[in-house]
N, CA, C and O atoms as a Tripos MOL2 file, in Angstrom:
@<TRIPOS>MOLECULE
protein
  220   219    55     0     0
PROTEIN
NO_CHARGES

@<TRIPOS>ATOM
      1 N          57.0310  200.2740  111.1140 N.3       1 MET1
      2 CA         56.1870  201.3800  110.7350 C.3       1 MET1
      3 C          56.5880  202.5960  111.5560 C.2       1 MET1
      4 O          56.6460  202.5180  112.7830 O.2       1 MET1
      5 N          56.8560  203.6850  110.9200 N.am      2 GLN2
      6 CA         57.3350  204.8740  111.6030 C.3       2 GLN2
      7 C          56.2330  205.6520  112.3030 C.2       2 GLN2
      8 O          56.5230  206.5140  113.1320 O.2       2 GLN2
      9 N          54.9870  205.3710  111.9910 N.am      3 LEU3
     10 CA         53.8900  206.0770  112.6410 C.3       3 LEU3
     11 C          53.7510  205.7050  114.1130 C.2       3 LEU3
     12 O          53.3870  206.5460  114.9350 O.2       3 LEU3
     13 N          54.0380  204.4540  114.4480 N.am      4 LEU4
     14 CA         53.8330  204.0050  115.8180 C.3       4 LEU4
     15 C          54.7040  204.7410  116.8200 C.2       4 LEU4
     16 O          54.1740  205.2250  117.8200 O.2       4 LEU4
     17 N          56.0250  204.8540  116.6100 N.am      5 PRO5
     18 CA         56.8200  205.5920  117.5820 C.3       5 PRO5
     19 C          56.4200  207.0730  117.6820 C.2       5 PRO5
     20 O          56.5000  207.6710  118.7550 O.2       5 PRO5
     21 N          56.0010  207.6390  116.5840 N.am      6 LYS6
     22 CA         55.6330  209.0520  116.5730 C.3       6 LYS6
     23 C          54.3400  209.3040  117.3420 C.2       6 LYS6
     24 O          54.2580  210.2560  118.1180 O.2       6 LYS6
     25 N          53.3300  208.4620  117.1340 N.am      7 HIS7
     26 CA         52.0140  208.7110  117.7230 C.3       7 HIS7
     27 C          51.7440  207.9020  118.9900 C.2       7 HIS7
     28 O          50.8550  208.2530  119.7650 O.2       7 HIS7
     29 N          52.4950  206.8280  119.2090 N.am      8 LYS8
     30 CA         52.3930  205.9860  120.4040 C.3       8 LYS8
     31 C          50.9450  205.5940  120.7340 C.2       8 LYS8
     32 O          50.4200  205.9910  121.7740 O.2       8 LYS8
     33 N          50.3030  204.8220  119.8610 N.am      9 PRO9
     34 CA         48.9020  204.4490  120.1000 C.3       9 PRO9
     35 C          48.7740  203.4310  121.2300 C.2       9 PRO9
     36 O          49.6930  202.6540  121.4900 O.2       9 PRO9
     37 N          47.6350  203.4460  121.8880 N.am     10 ASP10
     38 CA         47.3150  202.4350  122.8920 C.3      10 ASP10
     39 C          46.6200  201.2440  122.2420 C.2      10 ASP10
     40 O          46.7490  200.1080  122.6980 O.2      10 ASP10
     41 N          45.8760  201.5220  121.1650 N.am     11 ILE11
     42 CA         45.0750  200.4990  120.4930 C.3      11 ILE11
     43 C          45.2390  200.6470  118.9860 C.2      11 ILE11
     44 O          45.2690  201.7620  118.4640 O.2      11 ILE11
     45 N          45.3450  199.5050  118.2830 N.am     12 ILE12
     46 CA         45.3560  199.4810  116.8130 C.3      12 ILE12
     47 C          44.1280  198.6940  116.3680 C.2      12 ILE12
     48 O          43.9020  197.5680  116.8120 O.2      12 ILE12
     49 N          43.3350  199.3040  115.4830 N.am     13 VAL13
     50 CA         42.1690  198.6370  114.9130 C.3      13 VAL13
     51 C          42.3910  198.5690  113.4050 C.2      13 VAL13
     52 O          42.1580  199.5530  112.7030 O.2      13 VAL13
     53 N          42.8430  197.4090  112.8970 N.am     14 PRO14
     54 CA         43.1040  197.3040  111.4590 C.3      14 PRO14
     55 C          41.8060  197.3360  110.6580 C.2      14 PRO14
     56 O          40.8060  196.7290  111.0410 O.2      14 PRO14
     57 N          41.8450  198.0570  109.5350 N.am     15 GLU15
     58 CA         40.6460  198.1930  108.7110 C.3      15 GLU15
     59 C          40.8390  197.7120  107.2860 C.2      15 GLU15
     60 O          39.8560  197.4680  106.5860 O.2      15 GLU15
     61 N          42.0640  197.5700  106.8420 N.am     16 ILE16
     62 CA         42.2970  197.1740  105.4540 C.3      16 ILE16
     63 C          43.1340  195.9040  105.4100 C.2      16 ILE16
     64 O          43.8520  195.5960  106.3620 O.2      16 ILE16
     65 N          43.0450  195.1860  104.3350 N.am     17 GLU17
     66 CA         43.7760  193.9360  104.1920 C.3      17 GLU17
     67 C          45.1730  194.1400  103.6220 C.2      17 GLU17
     68 O          45.9950  193.2260  103.6730 O.2      17 GLU17
     69 N          45.4540  195.3140  103.0850 N.am     18 ALA18
     70 CA         46.7430  195.5620  102.4400 C.3      18 ALA18
     71 C          47.7940  196.0040  103.4640 C.2      18 ALA18
     72 O          48.5070  196.9820  103.2410 O.2      18 ALA18
     73 N          47.8880  195.2880  104.5730 N.am     19 ILE19
     74 CA         48.8810  195.5820  105.5930 C.3      19 ILE19
     75 C          49.5620  194.2890  106.0090 C.2      19 ILE19
     76 O          49.0340  193.2030  105.7690 O.2      19 ILE19
     77 N          50.7100  194.3950  106.6190 N.am     20 ARG20
     78 CA         51.4500  193.2030  107.0550 C.3      20 ARG20
     79 C          50.9150  192.7670  108.4150 C.2      20 ARG20
     80 O          51.3950  193.2120  109.4570 O.2      20 ARG20
     81 N          49.9350  191.9070  108.3880 N.am     21 THR21
     82 CA         49.2330  191.5050  109.6010 C.3      21 THR21
     83 C          50.1270  190.7620  110.5870 C.2      21 THR21
     84 O          49.8380  190.7490  111.7830 O.2      21 THR21
     85 N          51.2070  190.1450  110.1120 N.am     22 GLU22
     86 CA         52.0910  189.4250  111.0300 C.3      22 GLU22
     87 C          52.8090  190.3770  111.9900 C.2      22 GLU22
     88 O          53.3080  189.9450  113.0290 O.2      22 GLU22
     89 N          52.8620  191.6540  111.6560 N.am     23 ARG23
     90 CA         53.4840  192.6320  112.5540 C.3      23 ARG23
     91 C          52.6540  192.8910  113.8080 C.2      23 ARG23
     92 O          53.1730  193.3910  114.8060 O.2      23 ARG23
     93 N          51.3880  192.5560  113.7590 N.am     24 PHE24
     94 CA         50.5370  192.7840  114.9260 C.3      24 PHE24
     95 C          51.0490  192.0580  116.1620 C.2      24 PHE24
     96 O          50.8790  192.5390  117.2830 O.2      24 PHE24
     97 N          51.6780  190.8930  115.9600 N.am     25 TYR25
     98 CA         52.2350  190.1460  117.0980 C.3      25 TYR25
     99 C          53.2990  190.9850  117.8100 C.2      25 TYR25
    100 O          53.3420  191.0220  119.0400 O.2      25 TYR25
    101 N          54.1560  191.6570  117.0400 N.am     26 ASP26
    102 CA         55.1900  192.5140  117.6330 C.3      26 ASP26
    103 C          54.5720  193.6970  118.3700 C.2      26 ASP26
    104 O          55.0440  194.0860  119.4390 O.2      26 ASP26
    105 N          53.5200  194.2630  117.7960 N.am     27 TYR27
    106 CA         52.8630  195.3980  118.4520 C.3      27 TYR27
    107 C          52.2720  194.9800  119.7930 C.2      27 TYR27
    108 O          52.3710  195.7180  120.7730 O.2      27 TYR27
    109 N          51.6580  193.8010  119.8390 N.am     28 GLU28
    110 CA         51.1130  193.3130  121.1040 C.3      28 GLU28
    111 C          52.2270  193.1000  122.1280 C.2      28 GLU28
    112 O          52.0440  193.3910  123.3100 O.2      28 GLU28
    113 N          53.3770  192.5950  121.6860 N.am     29 LYS29
    114 CA         54.5090  192.4070  122.6000 C.3      29 LYS29
    115 C          55.0170  193.7380  123.1520 C.2      29 LYS29
    116 O          55.5760  193.7890  124.2480 O.2      29 LYS29
    117 N          54.8190  194.8200  122.3830 N.am     30 GLN30
    118 CA         55.2310  196.1510  122.8210 C.3      30 GLN30
    119 C          54.1980  196.7890  123.7520 C.2      30 GLN30
    120 O          54.3920  197.9050  124.2340 O.2      30 GLN30
    121 N          53.1010  196.0730  123.9990 N.am     31 GLY31
    122 CA         52.0780  196.5880  124.8910 C.3      31 GLY31
    123 C          50.9460  197.3270  124.2050 C.2      31 GLY31
    124 O          50.0890  197.9090  124.8720 O.2      31 GLY31
    125 N          50.9320  197.3110  122.8770 N.am     32 ILE32
    126 CA         49.8650  197.9610  122.1210 C.3      32 ILE32
    127 C          48.7560  196.9410  121.9040 C.2      32 ILE32
    128 O          49.0060  195.8320  121.4300 O.2      32 ILE32
    129 N          47.5430  197.3180  122.2500 N.am     33 GLN33
    130 CA         46.4080  196.4060  122.0760 C.3      33 GLN33
    131 C          45.9640  196.4060  120.6200 C.2      33 GLN33
    132 O          45.7630  197.4670  120.0300 O.2      33 GLN33
    133 N          45.8100  195.2230  120.0410 N.am     34 VAL34
    134 CA         45.3080  195.0710  118.6750 C.3      34 VAL34
    135 C          43.9010  194.4970  118.7940 C.2      34 VAL34
    136 O          43.6900  193.4650  119.4310 O.2      34 VAL34
    137 N          42.9380  195.1840  118.1680 N.am     35 VAL35
    138 CA         41.5320  194.7730  118.2690 C.3      35 VAL35
    139 C          40.9860  194.5410  116.8730 C.2      35 VAL35
    140 O          40.9730  195.4830  116.0810 O.2      35 VAL35
    141 N          40.5300  193.3310  116.5180 N.am     36 PRO36
    142 CA         40.6280  192.1090  117.3070 C.3      36 PRO36
    143 C          42.0830  191.7160  117.4890 C.2      36 PRO36
    144 O          42.9660  192.3770  116.9440 O.2      36 PRO36
    145 N          42.3520  190.6720  118.2290 N.am     37 SER37
    146 CA         43.7120  190.2810  118.5830 C.3      37 SER37
    147 C          44.5940  190.0900  117.3500 C.2      37 SER37
    148 O          44.0980  189.9520  116.2320 O.2      37 SER37
    149 N          45.9010  190.0840  117.5690 N.am     38 ALA38
    150 CA         46.8420  189.8670  116.4680 C.3      38 ALA38
    151 C          46.5730  188.5420  115.7830 C.2      38 ALA38
    152 O          46.6140  188.4550  114.5560 O.2      38 ALA38
    153 N          46.2990  187.5180  116.5600 N.am     39 LYS39
    154 CA         46.0360  186.1980  115.9860 C.3      39 LYS39
    155 C          44.7870  186.2210  115.1150 C.2      39 LYS39
    156 O          44.7970  185.7040  113.9970 O.2      39 LYS39
    157 N          43.7100  186.8190  115.6240 N.am     40 ALA40
    158 CA         42.4620  186.8780  114.8590 C.3      40 ALA40
    159 C          42.6230  187.7430  113.6070 C.2      40 ALA40
    160 O          42.1420  187.3780  112.5340 O.2      40 ALA40
    161 N          43.2920  188.8780  113.7430 N.am     41 SER41
    162 CA         43.5020  189.7620  112.5920 C.3      41 SER41
    163 C          44.3390  189.0860  111.5250 C.2      41 SER41
    164 O          44.0180  189.1490  110.3380 O.2      41 SER41
    165 N          45.4100  188.4390  111.9510 N.am     42 ASN42
    166 CA         46.2820  187.7620  110.9850 C.3      42 ASN42
    167 C          45.5370  186.6370  110.2780 C.2      42 ASN42
    168 O          45.6700  186.4640  109.0660 O.2      42 ASN42
    169 N          44.7590  185.8780  111.0280 N.am     43 PHE43
    170 CA         44.0380  184.7600  110.4310 C.3      43 PHE43
    171 C          42.9690  185.2160  109.4410 C.2      43 PHE43
    172 O          42.7930  184.5920  108.3940 O.2      43 PHE43
    173 N          42.2620  186.2840  109.7550 N.am     44 THR44
    174 CA         41.1420  186.7090  108.9090 C.3      44 THR44
    175 C          41.5270  187.6840  107.8000 C.2      44 THR44
    176 O          40.7870  187.8280  106.8270 O.2      44 THR44
    177 N          42.6780  188.3590  107.9300 N.am     45 MET45
    178 CA         43.0450  189.3760  106.9500 C.3      45 MET45
    179 C          44.2400  188.9810  106.0850 C.2      45 MET45
    180 O          44.5530  189.6870  105.1260 O.2      45 MET45
    181 N          44.9050  187.8900  106.3920 N.am     46 ASN46
    182 CA         46.1060  187.5000  105.6750 C.3      46 ASN46
    183 C          45.7310  186.6920  104.4360 C.2      46 ASN46
    184 O          45.3110  185.5400  104.5430 O.2      46 ASN46
    185 N          45.8800  187.2870  103.2850 N.am     47 ARG47
    186 CA         45.4900  186.6320  102.0320 C.3      47 ARG47
    187 C          46.3370  185.3950  101.7340 C.2      47 ARG47
    188 O          45.8450  184.4500  101.1170 O.2      47 ARG47
    189 N          47.5920  185.3860  102.1600 N.am     48 LYS48
    190 CA         48.4360  184.2160  101.9310 C.3      48 LYS48
    191 C          47.8690  182.9960  102.6450 C.2      48 LYS48
    192 O          47.9310  181.8850  102.1180 O.2      48 LYS48
    193 N          47.3190  183.1910  103.8350 N.am     49 LEU49
    194 CA         46.7050  182.0640  104.5450 C.3      49 LEU49
    195 C          45.4830  181.5510  103.8030 C.2      49 LEU49
    196 O          45.2200  180.3490  103.8010 O.2      49 LEU49
    197 N          44.7320  182.4500  103.1730 N.am     50 PHE50
    198 CA         43.5660  182.0300  102.3950 C.3      50 PHE50
    199 C          43.9780  181.1590  101.2160 C.2      50 PHE50
    200 O          43.2870  180.2000  100.8730 O.2      50 PHE50
    201 N          45.1120  181.4970  100.5970 N.am     51 GLU51
    202 CA         45.5900  180.7360   99.4510 C.3      51 GLU51
    203 C          46.0040  179.3190   99.8680 C.2      51 GLU51
    204 O          45.8040  178.3650   99.1150 O.2      51 GLU51
    205 N          46.5780  179.1860  101.0630 N.am     52 ILE52
    206 CA         47.0180  177.8820  101.5530 C.3      52 ILE52
    207 C          45.8290  177.0380  101.9740 C.2      52 ILE52
    208 O          45.7500  175.8540  101.6490 O.2      52 ILE52
    209 N          44.9010  177.6580  102.7020 N.am     53 TRP53
    210 CA         43.7440  176.9330  103.2500 C.3      53 TRP53
    211 C          42.6070  176.9740  102.2450 C.2      53 TRP53
    212 O          42.0760  178.0420  101.9400 O.2      53 TRP53
    213 N          42.2390  175.8250  101.7390 N.am     54 GLN54
    214 CA         41.0970  175.7270  100.8440 C.3      54 GLN54
    215 C          40.2860  174.5110  101.2560 C.2      54 GLN54
    216 O          40.8020  173.3930  101.2830 O.2      54 GLN54
    217 N          39.0110  174.7280  101.5770 N.am     55 PRO55
    218 CA         38.1620  173.6070  102.0200 C.3      55 PRO55
    219 C          37.9250  172.5950  100.9310 C.2      55 PRO55
    220 O          37.2330  171.6010  101.1520 O.2      55 PRO55
@<TRIPOS>BOND
     1     1     2 1
     2     2     3 1
     3     3     4 2
     4     3     5 am
     5     5     6 1
     6     6     7 1
     7     7     8 2
     8     7     9 am
     9     9    10 1
    10    10    11 1
    11    11    12 2
    12    11    13 am
    13    13    14 1
    14    14    15 1
    15    15    16 2
    16    15    17 am
    17    17    18 1
    18    18    19 1
    19    19    20 2
    20    19    21 am
    21    21    22 1
    22    22    23 1
    23    23    24 2
    24    23    25 am
    25    25    26 1
    26    26    27 1
    27    27    28 2
    28    27    29 am
    29    29    30 1
    30    30    31 1
    31    31    32 2
    32    31    33 am
    33    33    34 1
    34    34    35 1
    35    35    36 2
    36    35    37 am
    37    37    38 1
    38    38    39 1
    39    39    40 2
    40    39    41 am
    41    41    42 1
    42    42    43 1
    43    43    44 2
    44    43    45 am
    45    45    46 1
    46    46    47 1
    47    47    48 2
    48    47    49 am
    49    49    50 1
    50    50    51 1
    51    51    52 2
    52    51    53 am
    53    53    54 1
    54    54    55 1
    55    55    56 2
    56    55    57 am
    57    57    58 1
    58    58    59 1
    59    59    60 2
    60    59    61 am
    61    61    62 1
    62    62    63 1
    63    63    64 2
    64    63    65 am
    65    65    66 1
    66    66    67 1
    67    67    68 2
    68    67    69 am
    69    69    70 1
    70    70    71 1
    71    71    72 2
    72    71    73 am
    73    73    74 1
    74    74    75 1
    75    75    76 2
    76    75    77 am
    77    77    78 1
    78    78    79 1
    79    79    80 2
    80    79    81 am
    81    81    82 1
    82    82    83 1
    83    83    84 2
    84    83    85 am
    85    85    86 1
    86    86    87 1
    87    87    88 2
    88    87    89 am
    89    89    90 1
    90    90    91 1
    91    91    92 2
    92    91    93 am
    93    93    94 1
    94    94    95 1
    95    95    96 2
    96    95    97 am
    97    97    98 1
    98    98    99 1
    99    99   100 2
   100    99   101 am
   101   101   102 1
   102   102   103 1
   103   103   104 2
   104   103   105 am
   105   105   106 1
   106   106   107 1
   107   107   108 2
   108   107   109 am
   109   109   110 1
   110   110   111 1
   111   111   112 2
   112   111   113 am
   113   113   114 1
   114   114   115 1
   115   115   116 2
   116   115   117 am
   117   117   118 1
   118   118   119 1
   119   119   120 2
   120   119   121 am
   121   121   122 1
   122   122   123 1
   123   123   124 2
   124   123   125 am
   125   125   126 1
   126   126   127 1
   127   127   128 2
   128   127   129 am
   129   129   130 1
   130   130   131 1
   131   131   132 2
   132   131   133 am
   133   133   134 1
   134   134   135 1
   135   135   136 2
   136   135   137 am
   137   137   138 1
   138   138   139 1
   139   139   140 2
   140   139   141 am
   141   141   142 1
   142   142   143 1
   143   143   144 2
   144   143   145 am
   145   145   146 1
   146   146   147 1
   147   147   148 2
   148   147   149 am
   149   149   150 1
   150   150   151 1
   151   151   152 2
   152   151   153 am
   153   153   154 1
   154   154   155 1
   155   155   156 2
   156   155   157 am
   157   157   158 1
   158   158   159 1
   159   159   160 2
   160   159   161 am
   161   161   162 1
   162   162   163 1
   163   163   164 2
   164   163   165 am
   165   165   166 1
   166   166   167 1
   167   167   168 2
   168   167   169 am
   169   169   170 1
   170   170   171 1
   171   171   172 2
   172   171   173 am
   173   173   174 1
   174   174   175 1
   175   175   176 2
   176   175   177 am
   177   177   178 1
   178   178   179 1
   179   179   180 2
   180   179   181 am
   181   181   182 1
   182   182   183 1
   183   183   184 2
   184   183   185 am
   185   185   186 1
   186   186   187 1
   187   187   188 2
   188   187   189 am
   189   189   190 1
   190   190   191 1
   191   191   192 2
   192   191   193 am
   193   193   194 1
   194   194   195 1
   195   195   196 2
   196   195   197 am
   197   197   198 1
   198   198   199 1
   199   199   200 2
   200   199   201 am
   201   201   202 1
   202   202   203 1
   203   203   204 2
   204   203   205 am
   205   205   206 1
   206   206   207 1
   207   207   208 2
   208   207   209 am
   209   209   210 1
   210   210   211 1
   211   211   212 2
   212   211   213 am
   213   213   214 1
   214   214   215 1
   215   215   216 2
   216   215   217 am
   217   217   218 1
   218   218   219 1
   219   219   220 2
@<TRIPOS>SUBSTRUCTURE
     1 MET1         2 RESIDUE 1 A MET
     2 GLN2         6 RESIDUE 1 A GLN
     3 LEU3        10 RESIDUE 1 A LEU
     4 LEU4        14 RESIDUE 1 A LEU
     5 PRO5        18 RESIDUE 1 A PRO
     6 LYS6        22 RESIDUE 1 A LYS
     7 HIS7        26 RESIDUE 1 A HIS
     8 LYS8        30 RESIDUE 1 A LYS
     9 PRO9        34 RESIDUE 1 A PRO
    10 ASP10       38 RESIDUE 1 A ASP
    11 ILE11       42 RESIDUE 1 A ILE
    12 ILE12       46 RESIDUE 1 A ILE
    13 VAL13       50 RESIDUE 1 A VAL
    14 PRO14       54 RESIDUE 1 A PRO
    15 GLU15       58 RESIDUE 1 A GLU
    16 ILE16       62 RESIDUE 1 A ILE
    17 GLU17       66 RESIDUE 1 A GLU
    18 ALA18       70 RESIDUE 1 A ALA
    19 ILE19       74 RESIDUE 1 A ILE
    20 ARG20       78 RESIDUE 1 A ARG
    21 THR21       82 RESIDUE 1 A THR
    22 GLU22       86 RESIDUE 1 A GLU
    23 ARG23       90 RESIDUE 1 A ARG
    24 PHE24       94 RESIDUE 1 A PHE
    25 TYR25       98 RESIDUE 1 A TYR
    26 ASP26      102 RESIDUE 1 A ASP
    27 TYR27      106 RESIDUE 1 A TYR
    28 GLU28      110 RESIDUE 1 A GLU
    29 LYS29      114 RESIDUE 1 A LYS
    30 GLN30      118 RESIDUE 1 A GLN
    31 GLY31      122 RESIDUE 1 A GLY
    32 ILE32      126 RESIDUE 1 A ILE
    33 GLN33      130 RESIDUE 1 A GLN
    34 VAL34      134 RESIDUE 1 A VAL
    35 VAL35      138 RESIDUE 1 A VAL
    36 PRO36      142 RESIDUE 1 A PRO
    37 SER37      146 RESIDUE 1 A SER
    38 ALA38      150 RESIDUE 1 A ALA
    39 LYS39      154 RESIDUE 1 A LYS
    40 ALA40      158 RESIDUE 1 A ALA
    41 SER41      162 RESIDUE 1 A SER
    42 ASN42      166 RESIDUE 1 A ASN
    43 PHE43      170 RESIDUE 1 A PHE
    44 THR44      174 RESIDUE 1 A THR
    45 MET45      178 RESIDUE 1 A MET
    46 ASN46      182 RESIDUE 1 A ASN
    47 ARG47      186 RESIDUE 1 A ARG
    48 LYS48      190 RESIDUE 1 A LYS
    49 LEU49      194 RESIDUE 1 A LEU
    50 PHE50      198 RESIDUE 1 A PHE
    51 GLU51      202 RESIDUE 1 A GLU
    52 ILE52      206 RESIDUE 1 A ILE
    53 TRP53      210 RESIDUE 1 A TRP
    54 GLN54      214 RESIDUE 1 A GLN
    55 PRO55      218 RESIDUE 1 A PRO
């Protein structure tokens, strides 16, 4: 994402599901805080995981 190098955020707060949530792990490795965590965001916002997991 080209916005990150330009704006250099300290914190990312995802609000929509139409994003590549797996990238949050890379952002955390770069020192950017993801709230909630990359793991929590990916688990709760990733539609592909919902399709795989069915109770």
